[in-house]
N, C-alpha and C positions, 0 to 999 in steps of 0.2 A: 504495500499500499504506500504508493510514495506521494500521493496526493497532487493537486492542481499546480500549489505553488513551488514544490522541490522539483516537478516535471519541468514547468518552466525553467527554472534555473538550471536543471540538468542540460536543458537543450544549449544553454550557452557555452556548455562544454563542448559541442561540436567543431566549432573554429578552432578552438586550443587543440583538439585531437588532429584535426587535419593540418594545423602549424606544426605539431610532432611529427607526424607523417612526411611532410615536406622537407622537415630537418634530417630526417634519416634517409631521406633520397638524396642528401647532397647539397642542399639549398644554404645558402650562405646568409645567414640571418644578420639584422641591425641591431643595434640597440633600442631603438624605437619598438620594433617588434617583441623584443624581449619585453620592454617596460609595459605593452599593451597586454601580453600575454600575463603577467604576473599581477598588473592591475585587474583584469577578469577574474583570475582564478582568487585574488584577496577579496575582492567583492563577492564572490559566490561563498566564500567561508564565512566573512563576515556577517552577511545575511544569514546564512543557517545557523551561527550561534546567536545571533541576535532572535531569531523565531524560537530556538529551543529556549531562550533563557525567559522570553516573554510567555511561554507556554508553562514554565513553571510557577 
């Protein structure tokens, strides 16, 4: 049971996964792309932690 909110958050990982696959295929990444990826991941983690805190 993922729920609607977590399902939407999970869909934000699709571009991150594509980014990782592209890196594994030999693409040379830039610092802007790394910052964007880290920003996306940190926003997802922060939102998940906030929702867990709010439910308690």
